[in-house]
C-alpha positions as CSV (number, residue, x, y, z in Angstrom):
1,M,76.6,18.8,52.0
2,G,72.9,19.5,52.2
3,R,72.3,17.9,48.8
4,I,74.1,14.7,49.9
5,L,71.9,14.5,53.1
6,L,68.8,15.0,51.0
7,Y,69.8,12.1,48.7
8,A,70.4,9.9,51.7
9,V,67.0,10.7,53.2
10,I,65.3,10.0,49.9
11,A,67.2,6.6,49.6
12,V,66.2,5.6,53.2
13,A,62.6,6.6,52.5
14,A,62.6,4.6,49.2
15,F,63.9,1.5,51.1
16,F,61.1,1.9,53.6
17,V,58.5,2.2,50.9
18,I,60.0,-0.8,49.0
19,G,60.0,-2.9,52.1
20,W,56.4,-2.0,52.8
21,L,55.3,-2.9,49.4
22,I,57.1,-6.2,49.4
23,G,55.6,-7.0,52.8
24,L,52.1,-6.2,51.4
25,V,52.5,-8.4,48.4
26,F,53.8,-11.3,50.4
27,G,51.1,-10.9,52.9
28,L,48.4,-10.9,50.2
29,L,50.1,-14.0,48.6
30,K,50.0,-15.7,51.9
31,W,46.3,-15.2,52.4
32,V,45.5,-16.2,48.8
33,L,47.4,-19.5,49.4
34,I,45.7,-20.1,52.7
35,L,42.2,-19.5,51.1
36,G,43.2,-21.8,48.1
37,V,44.2,-24.6,50.4
38,I,41.0,-24.2,52.4
39,G,38.9,-24.2,49.1
40,L,40.7,-27.4,47.9
41,A,40.1,-29.1,51.2
42,V,36.4,-28.2,51.1
43,M,36.1,-29.5,47.5
44,G,37.9,-32.8,48.5
45,V,35.5,-33.3,51.4
46,M,32.5,-32.6,49.3
47,K,33.7,-35.2,46.7
48,L,34.2,-37.8,49.3
49,T,30.9,-37.2,51.1
50,R,28.8,-37.1,47.9
51,G,28.8,-40.9,47.5
52,K,29.5,-43.2,44.6
53,S,26.0,-43.6,43.2
54,K,26.0,-43.3,39.4
55,S,22.2,-42.9,39.0
56,P,21.0,-39.3,39.2
57,D,18.7,-38.4,42.0
58,W,15.7,-36.8,40.3
59,S,13.4,-36.7,43.3
């Protein structure tokens, strides 16, 4: 009986750890995607505001 309860406690603890790890991975993925979208938006704005002149500005 004691061994069965020990296995049950280990299984429940394993599920808690797995859930925490999955939450951590998806949380990091969320922030990477948010920062990527912000970076793409900044690059797009920089391209739009740079202008269309073909001659280099050497001054």
